[in-house]
C-alpha positions as CSV (number, residue, x, y, z in Angstrom):
1,X,22.0,21.8,9.2
2,X,18.8,21.4,7.2
3,X,15.6,20.6,9.0
4,X,12.5,19.1,7.5
5,X,9.0,20.2,8.2
6,X,6.1,17.9,7.4
7,X,2.9,19.9,6.9
8,X,-0.1,17.4,7.4
9,X,-3.5,18.4,6.3
10,X,-6.0,17.3,9.0
11,X,-8.2,14.2,8.5
12,X,-11.8,14.3,7.4
13,X,-14.1,16.2,9.8
14,X,-17.6,15.1,10.8
15,X,-19.3,17.5,8.4
16,X,-22.9,16.9,7.5
17,X,-23.3,14.7,4.4
18,X,-25.0,15.7,1.2
19,X,-23.7,19.3,1.1
20,X,-20.5,21.2,0.7
21,X,-19.5,23.5,3.4
22,X,-17.2,26.4,3.9
23,X,-15.2,25.1,6.9
24,X,-12.7,27.9,7.7
25,X,-10.8,29.2,10.8
26,X,-13.9,30.3,12.6
27,X,-15.9,27.0,12.4
28,X,-14.8,23.7,13.7
29,X,-15.9,20.0,13.5
30,X,-14.4,17.0,15.2
31,X,-13.2,14.1,13.1
32,X,-15.8,11.6,11.9
33,X,-15.2,7.8,11.8
34,X,-13.4,8.0,8.5
35,X,-11.3,10.8,9.8
36,X,-10.3,8.9,12.9
37,X,-9.3,6.0,10.6
38,X,-7.2,8.3,8.4
39,X,-5.5,9.8,11.5
40,X,-4.7,6.3,12.8
41,X,-2.5,5.5,9.9
42,X,-0.1,8.5,10.4
43,X,2.1,6.7,13.0
44,X,2.8,4.0,10.3
45,X,3.9,6.4,7.6
46,X,7.6,5.9,7.2
47,X,8.2,9.5,6.2
48,X,7.3,10.5,9.7
49,X,9.5,8.1,11.5
50,X,12.2,10.6,12.3
51,X,9.9,13.3,13.6
52,X,11.0,14.8,17.0
53,X,8.0,17.1,17.8
54,X,4.4,17.3,16.7
55,X,2.4,20.6,16.6
56,X,-1.2,21.3,15.7
57,X,-3.4,24.2,15.0
58,X,-5.8,25.1,17.8
59,X,-8.8,23.7,15.8
60,X,-10.1,20.4,17.2
61,X,-10.0,18.6,13.7
62,X,-6.2,19.3,13.6
63,X,-5.6,18.3,17.3
64,X,-7.6,15.0,16.9
65,X,-5.5,14.2,13.8
66,X,-2.2,14.9,15.5
67,X,-3.0,12.7,18.6
68,X,-2.2,9.3,17.1
69,X,1.3,10.7,16.3
70,X,1.7,12.3,19.7
71,X,-0.7,11.9,22.6
72,X,-0.4,15.5,23.6
73,X,0.6,17.6,20.5
74,X,1.8,21.2,21.1
75,X,-0.9,23.7,20.1
76,X,0.4,26.5,17.9
77,X,-1.7,29.5,17.0
78,X,-1.0,30.6,13.4
79,X,-1.4,27.2,11.9
80,X,-5.3,27.4,11.8
81,X,-7.4,27.6,8.6
82,X,-8.0,30.7,6.6
83,X,-10.8,32.8,8.2
84,X,-13.6,33.1,5.6
85,X,-15.4,35.8,7.4
86,X,-19.2,35.8,7.2
87,X,-19.1,32.8,5.0
88,X,-17.3,30.7,7.6
89,X,-19.4,27.7,8.8
90,X,-22.1,28.1,6.2
91,X,-23.1,25.5,3.5
92,X,-22.5,26.6,-0.1
93,X,-26.2,26.3,-0.6
94,X,-26.6,29.0,2.1
95,X,-23.8,31.1,0.6
96,X,-25.4,31.0,-2.9
97,X,-28.7,32.1,-1.4
98,X,-27.3,34.9,0.8
99,X,-24.5,36.2,-1.3
100,X,-25.3,35.3,-5.0
101,X,-23.3,38.2,-6.6
102,X,-20.1,37.6,-4.7
103,X,-20.4,33.8,-5.1
104,X,-20.7,34.2,-8.9
105,X,-17.9,36.8,-9.0
106,X,-15.5,34.5,-7.0
107,X,-16.0,31.8,-9.7
108,X,-14.2,34.2,-12.0
109,X,-11.8,35.9,-9.5
110,X,-11.1,33.8,-6.3
111,X,-9.1,36.7,-4.8
112,X,-12.5,38.4,-4.0
113,X,-13.3,37.7,-0.4
114,X,-16.4,37.9,1.8
115,X,-16.5,40.4,4.7
116,X,-14.1,39.6,7.4
117,X,-12.1,37.1,5.6
118,X,-8.3,36.8,5.6
119,X,-6.4,37.4,2.4
120,X,-4.0,34.6,1.3
121,X,-1.0,36.9,1.9
122,X,-2.0,37.4,5.6
123,X,-2.5,33.6,6.0
124,X,0.9,32.9,4.4
125,X,2.6,35.4,6.7
126,X,1.2,34.0,9.9
127,X,1.8,30.4,8.7
128,X,5.5,31.3,8.1
129,X,5.8,32.9,11.5
130,X,4.1,29.9,13.2
131,X,6.4,27.5,11.4
132,X,9.5,29.4,12.5
133,X,8.2,29.5,16.1
134,X,7.8,25.7,16.0
135,X,11.3,25.3,14.8
136,X,12.6,27.6,17.5
137,X,10.8,25.5,20.2
138,X,12.1,22.1,18.9
139,X,14.9,20.1,17.5
140,X,15.3,18.0,14.5
141,X,12.4,17.2,12.0
142,X,8.9,18.2,13.0
143,X,5.3,17.5,12.0
144,X,2.6,20.3,11.9
145,X,-1.0,19.4,11.5
146,X,-2.7,22.4,9.6
147,X,-5.4,23.0,7.0
148,X,-5.8,23.0,3.2
149,X,-6.2,26.7,2.8
150,X,-3.3,27.5,5.2
151,X,-0.9,25.1,3.6
152,X,-2.0,26.2,0.1
153,X,-1.3,29.8,1.2
154,X,2.4,29.1,1.9
155,X,3.0,26.7,-1.0
156,X,0.7,28.2,-3.7
157,X,-0.9,24.7,-4.4
158,X,-4.3,23.7,-3.3
159,X,-5.7,21.0,-5.6
160,X,-3.4,18.1,-4.4
161,X,-4.0,18.6,-0.7
162,X,-6.2,15.7,0.3
163,X,-6.9,14.7,3.8
164,X,-3.7,13.7,5.7
165,X,-1.5,14.3,2.8
166,X,2.0,15.6,3.5
167,X,3.6,18.7,2.2
168,X,7.3,18.8,2.9
169,X,9.3,21.9,3.6
170,X,13.0,22.3,4.3
171,X,14.5,25.0,6.5
172,X,18.1,26.3,6.3
173,X,19.2,29.5,8.2
174,X,15.6,30.7,8.6
175,X,14.7,30.2,4.9
176,X,11.9,27.8,4.0
177,X,11.9,25.8,0.7
178,X,9.0,23.7,-0.6
179,X,10.3,20.2,-1.4
180,X,7.0,18.2,-2.1
181,X,3.3,19.0,-2.1
182,X,0.4,16.7,-1.3
183,X,2.1,13.4,-0.9
184,X,-0.1,10.4,-0.1
185,X,2.0,7.8,1.5
186,X,0.6,4.3,1.7
187,X,1.9,2.6,4.8
188,X,2.5,-1.2,4.8
189,X,-0.7,-3.1,5.8
190,X,0.7,-4.9,8.8
191,X,-1.7,-6.5,11.4
192,X,-0.8,-3.7,13.7
193,X,-2.0,-1.1,11.2
194,X,-5.1,-2.9,10.3
195,X,-6.2,-3.3,13.9
196,X,-5.3,0.3,14.7
197,X,-7.7,1.3,11.9
198,X,-10.4,-1.0,13.2
199,X,-10.0,0.4,16.7
200,X,-10.1,3.8,15.5
201,X,-13.4,3.2,13.7
202,X,-14.8,2.4,17.2
203,X,-14.5,-1.4,17.3
204,X,-14.6,-2.9,20.8
205,X,-12.7,-5.9,22.0
206,X,-15.5,-8.4,21.0
207,X,-15.5,-7.1,17.4
208,X,-11.7,-7.1,17.1
209,X,-11.7,-10.7,18.4
210,X,-14.3,-11.6,15.7
211,X,-12.3,-10.0,13.0
212,X,-9.1,-11.8,14.1
213,X,-11.0,-15.1,14.0
214,X,-12.4,-14.6,10.6
215,X,-8.8,-13.6,9.3
216,X,-7.4,-16.8,10.9
217,X,-10.0,-19.0,9.2
218,X,-9.6,-17.1,5.9
219,X,-5.8,-17.6,6.1
220,X,-6.3,-21.4,6.5
221,X,-8.7,-21.6,3.6
222,X,-6.5,-19.5,1.4
223,X,-3.5,-21.6,2.2
224,X,-5.4,-24.9,1.3
225,X,-6.8,-23.6,-1.9
226,X,-3.4,-22.1,-3.0
227,X,-2.0,-25.6,-2.3
228,X,-4.5,-26.9,-4.9
229,X,-3.5,-24.4,-7.5
230,X,-6.2,-21.7,-6.9
231,X,-4.5,-18.3,-7.5
232,X,-5.4,-16.0,-4.6
233,X,-3.8,-12.9,-3.1
234,X,-3.3,-14.1,0.5
235,X,-2.2,-10.7,1.8
236,X,-5.3,-9.0,0.5
237,X,-7.5,-11.8,1.9
238,X,-5.8,-11.4,5.4
239,X,-6.0,-7.6,5.5
240,X,-9.7,-7.5,4.2
241,X,-10.7,-10.2,6.6
242,X,-9.2,-8.2,9.5
243,X,-11.0,-5.1,8.4
244,X,-14.2,-6.5,7.0
245,X,-16.3,-4.9,9.8
246,X,-14.5,-1.6,9.7
247,X,-17.9,0.2,9.3
248,X,-19.9,-1.9,11.5
249,X,-22.9,0.0,12.9
250,X,-23.3,2.0,9.7
251,X,-26.4,1.2,7.5
252,X,-25.1,-1.2,4.9
253,X,-21.8,-1.4,6.6
254,X,-20.2,-3.5,3.9
255,X,-20.8,-0.8,1.3
256,X,-19.7,1.9,3.6
257,X,-16.6,0.0,4.6
258,X,-15.7,-0.4,0.9
259,X,-16.1,3.3,0.2
260,X,-13.9,4.2,3.2
261,X,-11.1,1.8,2.0
262,X,-11.5,3.2,-1.5
263,X,-11.0,6.7,0.0
264,X,-7.9,5.4,1.7
265,X,-6.4,4.4,-1.6
266,X,-7.0,0.6,-1.1
267,X,-9.3,-0.3,-4.0
268,X,-8.6,-4.1,-3.9
269,X,-9.5,-4.3,-0.2
270,X,-12.5,-2.0,-0.8
271,X,-14.0,-4.5,-3.2
272,X,-13.5,-7.4,-1.0
273,X,-15.1,-5.7,2.0
274,X,-17.9,-4.4,-0.1
275,X,-18.8,-7.9,-0.9
276,X,-18.3,-9.6,2.5
277,X,-22.1,-9.7,3.3
278,X,-23.0,-10.8,-0.1
279,X,-20.5,-11.4,-3.0
280,X,-21.3,-10.6,-6.5
281,X,-21.2,-14.3,-7.4
282,X,-20.1,-17.7,-6.0
283,X,-16.7,-17.4,-7.7
284,X,-13.9,-18.8,-5.4
285,X,-11.9,-15.5,-5.4
286,X,-10.6,-13.3,-2.6
287,X,-14.2,-11.7,-1.9
288,X,-15.9,-15.0,-1.8
289,X,-13.3,-16.5,0.5
290,X,-13.7,-13.6,3.1
291,X,-17.5,-13.9,2.8
292,X,-17.3,-17.6,3.5
293,X,-14.9,-17.3,6.4
294,X,-17.1,-14.6,8.0
295,X,-20.2,-16.9,7.6
296,X,-18.3,-19.8,9.3
297,X,-17.5,-17.7,12.4
298,X,-20.0,-16.4,14.9
299,X,-18.3,-14.2,17.5
300,X,-15.0,-15.9,17.9
301,X,-16.3,-19.4,17.4
302,X,-16.3,-21.5,14.3
303,X,-19.7,-22.8,13.3
304,X,-21.2,-24.6,10.4
305,X,-23.4,-22.7,7.9
306,X,-26.7,-24.2,9.0
307,X,-26.1,-23.0,12.6
308,X,-24.9,-19.6,11.4
309,X,-27.7,-18.9,9.0
310,X,-30.3,-20.5,11.3
311,X,-29.3,-18.1,14.1
312,X,-29.6,-15.0,11.7
313,X,-33.0,-16.0,10.0
314,X,-34.9,-14.9,13.1
315,X,-33.8,-11.4,12.5
316,X,-35.3,-11.3,9.0
317,X,-38.8,-9.8,9.5
318,X,-39.7,-8.8,5.9
319,X,-40.1,-10.8,2.7
320,X,-37.2,-8.8,1.2
321,X,-34.9,-9.7,4.2
322,X,-35.8,-13.4,4.0
323,X,-35.1,-13.4,0.3
324,X,-31.7,-11.8,0.8
325,X,-31.0,-14.3,3.7
326,X,-31.9,-17.3,1.3
327,X,-29.7,-15.8,-1.4
328,X,-26.7,-15.4,0.8
329,X,-27.1,-18.9,2.3
330,X,-27.1,-20.4,-1.2
331,X,-23.9,-18.5,-2.1
332,X,-22.3,-19.6,1.1
333,X,-23.3,-23.2,0.6
334,X,-22.0,-23.1,-3.0
335,X,-18.6,-21.6,-2.0
336,X,-18.2,-24.2,0.8
337,X,-18.9,-27.1,-1.5
338,X,-16.4,-25.8,-4.1
339,X,-13.7,-25.4,-1.2
340,X,-14.5,-28.8,0.1
341,X,-14.2,-30.5,-3.3
342,X,-10.9,-28.8,-4.0
343,X,-9.4,-29.4,-0.6
344,X,-10.8,-32.9,0.1
345,X,-12.6,-31.7,3.2
346,X,-15.6,-33.5,4.4
């Protein structure tokens, strides 16, 4: 009987921004906020529905990726990332400064390795043994959370291995065959998934309640406008409203949330979330509707725009902040007036 092995590349670790790093088998970073959001989506991936056991490499970024699938994944030595020797854990800026000749030579011949590094054949060998060990210790289809270099070593393909992509192997009588490489499943955006992503980003109960309240109001406004012939994507409005504060706490959280959703393969939601603190115009579209709904809710309570913007004005301590506040208030008033005219609301 054939068995299926899903090799999952770990989610995005919390590596310092602004530089590229050589993160191999000796160095480790926990998942960052985006990584935790990526990992939270794995239980909703249909391809993984039939998995009977979950294994992870001993590195923390793999273990944390596996936990949403299985609270206590089995740790399996041999699934860890390729050891990059003296380069492991260094930024590429440091590597270029310390090892300029080897760095330049590897651009031409990637088989050249720094001192102490594993060769790809060795990585492929231990990966194969680890996979077979996992199969012996389990039944049915299994999921293994591993690393880009390690998965590439056993498949011969590196470029398509984004974070949390699936590489699918089949086993029959001890032989392993590669079926698919670097799949990027897009699970259905149910409320359960949206809220799982929101909680994975660090949202507490009060923020979740706020996002639910904004989504409920956005749904009502969307339904009324669609009844008056305004063409809107109600599903996108609902999902974006639920996740509009996905990056709350980050500087310019709307822009960061948009970038995260774009990275997750959700460009339409990314644009709506990017504009939820200030839309690009007063057009009565999906972004404008989520912006308006957010401005009509404080906490879980519905409020009028004067109350909402009056409460936030006190926080504006600079000329620039007050100008931005006035600009957003004007956009909100315009959108509210347009909505009221179309729906007959007073």
